[in-house]
C-alpha positions as CSV (number, residue, x, y, z in Angstrom):
1,M,14.5,-9.1,-7.8
2,H,12.9,-7.0,-10.5
3,P,15.1,-6.1,-13.5
4,G,16.9,-2.8,-13.1
5,I,16.4,-2.7,-9.4
6,S,19.4,-3.1,-7.1
7,H,19.4,-5.8,-4.4
8,E,19.5,-3.2,-1.7
9,I,16.3,-1.5,-3.0
10,S,14.6,-4.9,-3.6
11,Q,15.4,-6.0,0.0
12,K,14.2,-2.7,1.5
13,V,11.0,-3.0,-0.3
14,K,10.5,-6.4,1.1
15,N,11.3,-5.3,4.5
16,M,9.1,-2.2,4.4
17,S,6.3,-4.1,2.9
18,L,6.4,-6.5,6.0
19,L,6.4,-3.5,8.3
20,C,3.4,-1.9,6.5
21,A,1.5,-5.2,6.5
22,L,1.9,-5.1,10.4
23,L,0.7,-1.7,10.6
24,V,-2.4,-2.4,8.5
25,V,-3.4,-5.0,11.1
26,S,-3.1,-2.2,13.8
27,I,-5.5,-0.2,11.8
28,H,-8.1,-2.8,11.8
29,V,-8.3,-3.7,15.5
30,S,-10.4,-1.8,17.9
31,W,-8.3,0.1,20.4
32,P,-9.8,1.4,23.7
33,Q,-11.1,5.0,23.3
34,E,-10.9,6.2,26.9
35,P,-9.2,9.7,26.6
36,L,-5.5,9.7,27.5
37,S,-5.4,6.0,28.1
38,A,-2.6,3.8,26.7
39,G,-5.2,2.5,24.0
40,W,-6.2,6.0,23.1
41,F,-2.7,7.1,22.5
42,I,-2.0,3.9,20.4
43,C,-5.3,4.5,18.5
44,N,-4.5,8.1,17.5
45,A,-0.7,8.0,17.4
46,V,-0.3,4.7,15.6
47,K,-3.6,3.4,14.2
48,D,-4.7,6.9,12.9
49,G,-1.1,8.3,12.8
50,Y,2.0,6.5,11.9
51,A,0.3,3.3,10.6
52,R,-1.4,5.5,7.9
53,I,1.9,5.2,5.9
54,A,1.2,1.7,5.0
55,V,-1.3,1.6,2.0
56,P,0.3,4.8,0.5
57,F,3.6,3.0,0.5
58,F,1.9,0.1,-1.2
59,F,0.5,2.3,-3.8
60,A,3.9,4.0,-4.4
61,V,5.8,0.6,-4.7
62,S,3.1,-0.7,-7.1
63,G,3.4,2.4,-9.4
64,F,7.2,2.1,-9.2
65,F,7.1,-1.5,-10.4
66,L,4.5,-1.0,-13.1
67,A,6.3,2.0,-14.4
68,G,9.4,-0.2,-15.2
69,H,7.3,-1.7,-18.0
70,F,6.0,1.6,-19.5
71,G,7.2,1.9,-23.1
72,E,7.8,-1.7,-23.7
73,A,6.1,-3.3,-26.8
74,G,2.7,-4.6,-25.7
75,W,3.1,-3.7,-22.0
76,W,-0.5,-2.8,-21.3
77,K,-2.0,-6.1,-22.4
78,R,0.7,-8.1,-20.7
79,E,0.8,-6.2,-17.5
80,V,-3.0,-5.9,-17.1
81,G,-3.4,-9.6,-17.9
82,K,-0.7,-10.3,-15.2
83,R,-2.8,-8.3,-12.6
84,V,-5.9,-10.1,-13.5
85,R,-4.1,-13.1,-12.1
86,T,-2.3,-11.5,-9.2
87,L,-5.0,-9.0,-8.1
88,M,-8.4,-9.8,-9.4
89,V,-8.4,-13.7,-8.9
90,P,-7.2,-13.2,-5.2
91,F,-9.9,-10.4,-4.9
92,L,-12.7,-12.8,-5.9
93,I,-11.3,-15.7,-3.9
94,W,-10.9,-13.7,-0.6
95,S,-14.3,-12.1,-1.2
96,L,-15.8,-15.5,-1.1
97,V,-13.7,-16.7,1.7
98,A,-14.6,-13.8,3.9
99,L,-18.3,-14.4,3.1
100,V,-18.2,-18.1,3.9
101,A,-16.1,-17.5,7.0
102,S,-18.7,-15.2,8.4
103,V,-21.6,-17.8,8.1
104,P,-20.9,-19.9,11.1
105,L,-20.5,-17.0,13.4
106,S,-23.7,-15.5,11.9
107,I,-25.6,-18.7,12.7
108,I,-24.2,-18.8,16.2
109,A,-25.1,-15.1,16.8
110,D,-28.7,-15.8,15.6
111,F,-29.0,-18.9,17.8
112,I,-27.8,-16.9,20.9
113,A,-30.1,-14.0,20.2
114,H,-33.1,-16.4,19.6
115,R,-33.5,-15.0,16.1
116,P,-35.0,-17.0,13.2
117,F,-32.2,-19.0,11.3
118,G,-30.5,-17.0,8.7
119,T,-31.5,-13.5,10.0
120,N,-27.8,-12.4,10.4
121,I,-26.4,-14.3,7.4
122,Y,-25.0,-11.8,5.1
123,I,-25.2,-14.1,2.0
124,L,-29.0,-14.4,2.2
125,H,-29.7,-10.7,1.7
126,D,-29.7,-9.9,-2.0
127,S,-29.0,-6.2,-1.5
128,N,-25.5,-7.1,0.0
129,W,-24.1,-8.9,-3.2
130,L,-22.7,-5.6,-4.7
131,R,-20.7,-5.2,-1.5
132,V,-19.6,-8.8,-1.3
133,F,-17.9,-8.6,-4.7
134,G,-16.7,-4.9,-4.4
135,L,-19.0,-3.8,-7.2
136,D,-20.1,-0.6,-5.3
137,L,-17.3,1.8,-5.8
138,T,-18.6,4.2,-3.1
139,D,-18.3,1.5,-0.4
140,F,-15.7,-0.8,1.0
141,P,-16.0,-4.4,0.0
142,L,-17.4,-6.9,2.5
143,H,-13.7,-7.9,3.1
144,V,-12.5,-4.4,3.7
145,P,-8.9,-4.6,2.9
146,L,-9.8,-5.6,-0.7
147,W,-10.6,-2.0,-1.6
148,Y,-6.8,-1.5,-2.1
149,V,-6.6,-4.5,-4.4
150,R,-9.6,-3.2,-6.4
151,C,-8.3,0.4,-6.7
152,L,-4.8,-0.8,-7.7
153,F,-6.2,-2.8,-10.5
154,F,-8.0,0.3,-11.8
155,F,-4.7,2.1,-11.6
156,A,-3.0,-0.6,-13.6
157,V,-5.7,-0.4,-16.3
158,T,-5.3,3.4,-16.5
159,G,-1.5,3.1,-16.2
160,A,-0.9,4.9,-19.5
161,L,-2.6,7.9,-18.2
162,F,-0.4,8.1,-15.1
163,D,2.7,7.8,-17.4
164,R,1.6,10.5,-19.7
165,C,0.6,13.0,-16.9
166,V,3.8,12.3,-14.9
167,R,6.1,12.8,-17.9
168,T,4.3,15.8,-19.2
169,F,3.5,17.8,-16.0
170,R,6.0,16.3,-13.5
171,Y,5.9,18.2,-10.2
172,A,2.8,20.2,-11.2
173,W,1.0,16.8,-11.5
174,L,2.2,15.6,-8.1
175,G,1.5,18.9,-6.5
176,G,-2.1,19.1,-8.0
177,L,-2.7,15.6,-6.9
178,F,-1.6,16.2,-3.4
179,L,-3.9,19.3,-3.1
180,F,-6.7,17.1,-4.4
181,L,-5.9,14.5,-1.7
182,L,-6.2,17.2,0.9
183,A,-9.5,18.5,-0.6
184,A,-11.1,15.2,-1.4
185,N,-12.6,14.7,2.0
186,H,-14.5,18.0,1.6
187,I,-16.3,17.2,-1.8
188,P,-19.9,18.0,-1.1
189,D,-21.5,15.1,-3.0
190,E,-21.3,12.0,-0.7
191,N,-21.1,9.5,-3.6
192,V,-18.4,11.4,-5.4
193,R,-16.4,11.9,-2.2
194,E,-16.7,8.1,-1.3
195,F,-15.7,7.2,-4.9
196,F,-12.4,9.2,-4.6
197,R,-11.9,7.5,-1.2
198,M,-12.5,3.9,-1.9
199,G,-13.2,3.4,-5.6
200,Y,-10.5,5.4,-7.4
201,S,-8.6,6.7,-4.4
202,A,-7.4,10.3,-4.4
203,S,-4.7,9.4,-2.0
204,G,-3.8,6.3,-4.1
205,M,-3.6,8.4,-7.2
206,F,-1.0,10.7,-5.6
207,Y,1.2,7.9,-4.1
208,F,0.9,5.7,-7.3
209,S,2.1,8.7,-9.3
210,V,5.0,9.3,-6.9
211,G,6.1,5.7,-7.6
212,V,5.7,6.2,-11.3
213,F,7.6,9.5,-11.1
214,I,10.6,8.0,-9.3
215,R,10.9,5.2,-11.8
216,R,10.3,7.4,-14.9
217,I,11.8,10.7,-14.1
218,G,14.1,9.8,-11.1
219,L,15.3,11.6,-8.1
220,K,18.7,13.1,-7.7
221,G,20.5,10.8,-5.4
222,K,19.4,9.3,-2.0
223,V,17.6,11.5,0.4
224,P,20.4,12.9,2.7
225,P,20.1,11.5,6.2
226,H,19.6,15.0,7.8
227,V,16.7,15.7,5.4
228,A,15.1,12.3,6.4
229,V,15.5,13.1,10.0
230,L,13.9,16.5,9.5
231,C,11.0,14.7,7.8
232,G,10.7,12.4,10.7
233,V,10.8,15.2,13.2
234,V,8.1,17.3,11.4
235,G,6.0,14.2,10.7
236,F,5.9,13.0,14.3
237,A,5.3,16.5,15.4
238,L,2.2,16.6,13.2
239,V,1.1,13.3,14.7
240,A,1.6,14.9,18.2
241,A,-0.4,17.9,17.1
242,R,-3.1,15.7,15.8
243,L,-3.4,14.1,19.3
244,V,-4.0,17.6,20.7
245,F,-6.8,18.2,18.1
246,V,-8.5,15.0,18.6
247,Y,-8.4,15.4,22.5
248,H,-10.0,18.8,22.2
249,G,-12.4,17.8,19.4
250,W,-11.0,20.5,17.1
251,R,-11.5,20.2,13.3
252,G,-8.4,19.5,11.2
253,S,-7.1,16.3,12.6
254,I,-7.9,14.4,9.3
255,M,-5.8,17.1,7.6
256,L,-2.8,16.8,9.8
257,G,-2.9,13.0,9.3
258,K,-2.7,13.5,5.5
259,L,0.2,16.1,5.9
260,C,2.3,13.8,8.0
261,T,2.1,10.7,5.9
262,P,4.6,11.6,3.1
263,L,7.0,12.9,5.6
264,L,6.9,9.7,7.6
265,I,7.1,7.5,4.6
266,C,10.4,9.4,3.6
267,F,11.8,9.1,7.1
268,T,10.9,5.3,7.3
269,W,12.2,4.4,3.8
270,R,15.6,6.2,4.4
271,F,16.3,4.3,7.5
272,M,14.7,1.0,6.6
273,T,17.3,-1.8,6.8
274,A,18.4,-3.6,3.7
275,R,19.5,-6.6,5.7
276,R,18.0,-9.7,4.8
277,I,14.8,-10.8,6.6
278,P,14.0,-14.6,6.0
279,D,12.2,-14.8,2.7
280,W,9.5,-16.9,4.3
281,L,8.6,-14.1,6.5
282,T,8.8,-11.2,4.0
283,A,6.8,-13.4,1.7
284,C,3.9,-13.1,4.2
285,S,3.2,-9.4,3.7
286,F,0.5,-9.8,1.3
287,P,-1.1,-12.9,3.1
288,I,-1.2,-10.9,6.3
289,F,-2.7,-8.0,4.5
290,L,-5.4,-10.3,3.0
291,M,-6.2,-12.6,5.9
292,H,-6.0,-10.8,9.2
293,T,-9.6,-9.5,9.2
294,V,-10.9,-13.0,8.2
295,V,-9.5,-14.5,11.5
296,F,-10.3,-11.5,13.7
297,P,-14.0,-12.7,14.4
298,Y,-13.0,-16.1,15.5
299,F,-10.4,-14.6,17.9
300,A,-13.2,-12.3,19.2
301,V,-15.5,-15.2,20.0
302,V,-12.7,-16.7,22.2
303,L,-11.6,-13.5,23.8
304,K,-15.2,-12.7,25.0
305,R,-14.8,-15.7,27.3
306,L,-11.5,-14.7,28.8
307,A,-11.0,-12.3,31.7
308,L,-8.8,-9.9,30.0
309,G,-8.8,-6.1,30.0
310,E,-9.8,-4.3,26.9
311,L,-6.3,-3.3,25.9
312,A,-5.0,-6.7,26.5
313,Q,-7.8,-8.2,24.4
314,T,-6.9,-5.8,21.6
315,G,-3.3,-6.9,21.9
316,V,-4.2,-10.5,21.6
317,M,-6.5,-9.8,18.7
318,Y,-3.5,-8.1,17.0
319,V,-1.1,-10.8,17.6
320,G,-3.6,-13.5,16.6
321,G,-4.3,-11.6,13.3
322,V,-0.7,-11.5,12.5
323,V,0.3,-14.9,13.6
324,G,-2.7,-16.7,12.3
325,S,-2.3,-15.2,8.8
326,I,1.4,-16.2,8.8
327,V,0.7,-19.8,9.9
328,V,-1.9,-20.3,7.2
329,A,0.3,-18.7,4.6
330,V,3.3,-21.0,5.5
331,L,1.1,-24.1,5.7
332,L,-0.5,-23.3,2.2
333,R,2.9,-22.8,0.8
334,R,4.4,-26.0,2.4
335,F,1.5,-28.4,1.6
336,C,-0.6,-26.8,-1.2
337,P,1.9,-24.7,-3.2
338,K,-0.4,-24.4,-6.3
339,V,-3.3,-23.2,-4.2
340,S,-1.0,-20.8,-2.4
341,A,0.3,-19.5,-5.7
342,V,-3.4,-18.7,-6.9
343,V,-4.9,-17.3,-3.6
344,F,-1.8,-15.0,-2.9
345,G,-1.4,-14.0,-6.6
346,G,2.0,-15.7,-6.9
347,R,3.5,-13.8,-4.0
């Protein structure tokens, strides 16, 4: 438990982090796209709807925890140093793990397609090294979920700026960032647009600032249940409206998705249970986030040889990504605790 945080809040953070890790997995599987099919509804209502609360929640919680150290003597050097260990070391390790894990499948793909050895091996193409280690801030790293880790480290480095802006401008800062979040997708210059999507995320800036605001300024009491219910009703109504927009091909579906996210986070947080879920399971949130896309390709190879429908294959892929990540995390913690502490950043 973090200093100054109640047991209830601490447990709710653990529980919701687990939920959000599971939602992230749903974002990274490929759901069937046949209009009005079950897969289509899951894709547009969950993957591109409700599940989009996950990373914003992680940003908000990270801002909340970091803000607890603002004002302490030597906080910047200490906290940034800690995040080198808890964020950047796992970032580098999992960048390499994802790269190495892709090699056997690339060799098999070349063999099946009768291509020269090494044609499809990512590591042999010099131009790809920037992406492997996430050095191109206008693109996702090779191991896609690591864009969040990279961005979060940048936010920690510039934490004093967030603190100053939040305390000086308060709601005006949050409101301005939310408007920027909505407008960022329409920035004409592609490199600038992608930088504020994947490098120094406009969405991440807003939700990280929300976390800082809650810790430094505070909110007046809990959100009343009827307000949280209203947020949920409006949020899910926007998700439903987004389904209509997507079905008809109308512009504006992305905007609807961004508008519903803070409402659904508020709703979910207010009604998230504070009852204890086993620590070994809640401790798997970060491992699930880090590992699921590494195990996906191996499940895909197996699934291609099974006579399953497209939706069933996606379901198996999802369960495999979650369960596989949990199994690896539990085994590492049980038999290689020191290795686990390094690769998962002490989580």
